[in-house]
Structure formats: C-alpha cells, structure tokens
N, C-alpha and C positions, 0 to 999 in steps of 0.2 A: 560529551556526546554518547548517548546510549547505543548499544549494539544489539540489534535483533536479527532474526533470520526470516527470509521470505521462503516459504515452502508450500507445497501443495501436492495433490495427488499426481503420481506419475502416470503419464499416458499409457494405456494399454494394460496396466497391472490391475485389472478389474477386481479380481477376487481378493486382492491384498490391500486395497485402498483404505478401508475402514481401520484395520489393525495398524497399518503403516502411519496413518495420520496421528492416531493416538500415541504410538510409540515415538514418532519424531518429535511431537510436542513435549512429551515427558523427558526425552533426551535433552532437548534444548533447555528445559528448566533445570535439569541436573547440571548441565554444562555452564550455567550461570548467565545465559543470555537474558536480556531485559524483556524481549518481546518476540512473538511469532506473528508473521503476516501471511495471510492466505489470499491468493488471487482468485477472482472468479473468471475462469477460462471458459470461453464459449463452448457449450456442449459438453462440459465436463462436470465433475462432482460439485454439488452445491456448497458454496462457501459458508453459509449459515450452518449447515449440517456439519461441515468440517470443524468449525469453531466449537460447536456443541460437543463433538467428540473430544476435541482437545481440552475443552474446559473440564470435562469429566476426568481426564487423565492427568490434570495438573492442579496445583494449588496456589501458585504465586505469580507466575509469569503473565504479562499482558498479552492478550490475544486480539488480533485485528484483521480486518479484511482490506485488501489492497488490489482492486477495489470492486465494489458492487455497483452496477449501472442502475440509475434511478428509474429509467423509463419502464422497466419490467415490473415495478411494484408501485402501487399507490402509496403516498406517504403515510397513510394510516396503517396499511398493511406492513410497510417497512417498520414503522414504530412498534407494532405488535411483535414482529419478528426480532427486532433489535432488543426490546425489553425482555422477551422470552429467553433469548440467548444470554442476556445479561444476568438473568436470574440463575442460569446454570453456572455461569462464570463468576458469580458473586462479586460483580463490580469490576471485573478485569477486562471486559470487552470494549474495544474501541472500533466502531464501524468506520471504515474508509469508503467513501462514496464518490461516484463520478458520473459524467454524462457519456462515457464511452466514446465511440467513433462512428462516423456515418456509415462505414462499411459493415459495422455490426448492427446498429440500430435500424437503419434503412435496408441495407443489403441483405442481412440475415433474418431480421425479425419483421420487416415490413412496417415499422413504426416511423413516425415523422422525426426528423432531426433538424428542428428549426429553433433558432434563438436558444441554444442550450444553456447559456449562462442565465438568461431570464427565467427559464424553467427551473434551474437550480435554486435561484433566489426564492421563487414562489414555493418550491418544494420544501425548502428548509424552514420556511415560516410555519408550515404545517407540521413537519417532522419534529422540529425543536419543541413545539407546543406539546406534541405527543410524548416526547421523551422526558418531560418534566415530572411524570409520574401519574398516579391516580388522579382522575378529574375529567373534566370535559374539554375537548379540543374544539374550539370555535374560531375558525379562520376563513375569511373570504378575501381572495385576491384575484389577480388576472387569470390564474390557471385553475384554482381550486375553490370550491364552496363546501366547507367541511363543518359539520356539527355532529361530533361523535364522542362517545365515552371512551376512556382509556383506563383500564384497571388491571394491568398485567402484573406489575411488581413495583415496589417502592425503592428498588436499588437505583442509585443515582448519585450525582448527575452522570449522564452518559455523554462524553465528548464525541464530536463528529469531526473527522478529517475529510478534506476534499482533494481529489486529484485535480489540482488547480494549476494550469499551465500558462494560460493567456492572461493578460492584464485584468480584464473584466472578471474572470473567474477568481483570480487572486484577490481582488477587492471583495468579492462575495465571501471568500474563505476567511478573510480577515475580519469582516463585519459580522458573520453569522456562524462561523465554525471555530474549532479549536486549533486549526492549522491545516497543513497540506501534506499529502503523501505523494511522492514524485517517482517518475520513471523516465530515464533518458535526459536527466538534467545533470550536466557536468558541473565542476566547481565554479566556473565563471558564470554559468547560467544561474546557479544557486545564489552566488554572492552578489551579482549585479542585477539580475532580473527578478528572482523569486523573493528573496529575503526583504529587500527594500519595499517592494510593493505590498506584500502581505503584512509586514510589520506596521507600515504607515496606515493601512486600512484598519488594523486592529486598534491602534492607538487612537485614531479619530473616532472609532466607535466606542471607546472606553473599555476595551476588552484587554485581557492579559496578553503578554507576548506570545505569539503563536508557535506551535511546534512545526518544525520543518523536517519531515522524514524523507531522507534521500534513499531511493532504491538504487543499489549499486551491485552489479555482478562482480564476483571475485573468483580468481583462479590462482592458486598457489602453484608455482612452477619455476624451473630454472629461468634465469633472465634471458638466456639465449633462445627460449621457446615462447617468448611473449608475443611475437608477431603471429606465430601459429595459433596461439590461444585467442588472439583478437579475431583472426579469421574464423575460428570455430564459434566464437561468440556471435559473429555476424550471421552465421548459418543457423545456429541453434536458437538464438533469441531474436533474430532479425524479423521485423515486420514494420519498421518505421516508414519504409517507402510507401506503405499503403495508408499512412495516417498523417494528414495535413497538420493535425494538432502537434504531433511529435516533430514533424519537420520544422515547424515554426519554433518549437522549443530548442531544437538542436541549433537553429540559427542564432539563438541568444547566447550560445557558448562557443567553445572551440571544437567540440566533438562533431563528427559527421555521421556516426553510426553507433550501433550497440557496442561494437568492438572498441571504440574510442572511450567509452564510459568504463569499460572493464578495468578493475584494479588487478593487475597481473604481475607476476614475478616472484622473487623470493620474499621471505618474511619482511625484510626491511623495506623493499619496494612497495609491498601491499600496505604495510602500516603507514608509510609516508603518504600514499595516495588517499587512504582513508582519513588521515589527519587533515589533508587538504580540504576535504568536505567539511570537517569541523571548523577549520579556519574560515571557510566561506559562509558559515552561519547555520549549517545543519545541526539540529538538536538531537537527531536520531539517525541511525542507519538501518535500513531493511536490506540485508545482504542476501543476494541470490547466488548461492554457490554454483559455480560452473565446473563440473567435473571434466577432466581431460583424460585421454587415453584411447587406444585403438580397440579395446574390448570392454565388456561389462565389468570384469574383475578389476582391471586397471582404473576404470572410471570410479568404481566403488572406493578403491584405495585413495584416489585423488580427492574424492569428496570427503572422506574421513580425515585426511591430513589437513585439508583446508578448514574444516569445521573445528578440528582440534586447535589449530593456530588461532582462529577467530575467538574461540573460547578462552584462550590465554589473554586476550585483550578485553574480554567482557567482564562485567556488564557495561563498563564505560571506557572509552578510549581517551 
C-alpha cells in the first residue's frame, strides 16, 4: 500500500500559499512519499494551479486532485486543463474527480444536482475521449453533444480517479475510471462496500484491478490523548452532518464521524490502524495530517513529528 499526503493551501495565509504549496510538495518528494493529493476547497486556491506549482517544484512524485467537482467545468474544458497540467507534470498527474454535494452545487453555485451518477457516466465518455491525446473528440450522449479538436499534449495515458461512494458511482468508477479516491470510508466500508463493488465492475468491463485510495486523517499522540484527538478531528474536519453522501458511506462501516476515521495514538497504534486499511483492500493512502496542540508552535511541532513518522513508513507500508 503506497503512502501519500493530502495537503493544500492553509486558510488565511494568503500571501504565503504559492510558496508553501511548492515547498510542501518538494518536501514530500524528499521524504519519500509516493504521492501528494490536493483538495478543491470551496472558495479557496484552485487545485489545478496548486498542482502546476507542485509539478514545477518536483521531479518524481505523483500529484493528484482529491477532488475536483465536474459541474463547474465542461468535459472538454476539463480535458484541456488536465492535459495542460499533465504537460507540466510530465506524466505524473492523476486527476481525482467527483460530483461534490448538493449543498455545494445547488446551495453555493446555484447549479442543478440531479442524477449525479448519470451525469458522471456521460461526462467521462467525453473526458476519456479528450484524454486520449491529439485528435478529434466526437461524442453524443444524454448530456453532451461534442465535436471538438483536442491538441494539447501527447503525454498519456492519464488515469482518472472518482470520488465514488455509492453503489452506482462505484460501478461507474470500475467501468470507466482507474479507481476511486475516498474520504470518510473506514476499514469495514473499504473492505465490504467499496472494494468488492468497484473490483467486480472493473472485471466485468475488462479493465485492470482498480486503485482504491483511502483518505485517512492521522494524528501522532500519546495513547491517553486519543479521545481528545478524535474530538478535535470532529471539530476541525467535521462536515459530514451536512452531506447525505457521507452519511450513507459512514453507515457502510463502523465509524460515525470524522473522529472515528482518525488514526491516532503512538507510532504502533497509528501503524496498526493504517495496516488495517491495507488489509481491507486499499492500494494507497492519502494521509491528512491533523496537528494537535493549544497554540501554533505546538501544532507545528505535532505536524512535523507526524510527517516524520509517516515518512519512515513511506513510500509503501
């Protein structure tokens, strides 16, 4: 199981974001992590720009988004951006895409959120044609009528991962994508809900075994502080109560909140929890480091200790 880091721009540090993104990616590469994953946070730094900066600051590490909502970009525009970033990254870019949530798409952007899995299937038909490289994209389906040139770069192939949580979306991911990238899926959800469905769909479509990238928050701390760390995870990372998609996914496992997904405790406890995701069938980890402490300096030290420990396990556990 490969170990990567999920990182992105820190809220509020406006003047430092560009330099910090490049520096963090370069550090992850030096530390031996297999990948870096950048979320697209509503209203924050653009993930494509972040990956471009990281691509220029690194040479070997895989760079991916986790994840970009498809509703904000036509699939031809998405293909142009993906292939442009791929040219910068020289083949190291893996786009992670998703349909987001109704409170983002409808509530914030005023766009329809209807039949999202059906939209994703139609979207991928166009996108995958665009990602094949130079040539004409000619696709007509229920959602799109596209006859467009595509001549960005011949870097490829470019694999696409989906934020696939529900059964229908997992089938789409198995049939039309390279795998899935997850958030709020515990070990039982991965092993009993995610892996069997996506693997079956890929096999029936004649595709290779899919990647399953598990997004897992991690906090290195004394074992007697685990409960406090879980409480902090619920406050710092919590928004599942607003997302029916995440609630349904949590129901597939034993976790009830972000804090229950957190791999927390001393080195042995954290390593054991991460290995449990490997045993469940995850092929990759996208680790979100959760820093602990009452002030900025203590949280910085907590972050550095956790990253150093994870680096000792990288690139593979």
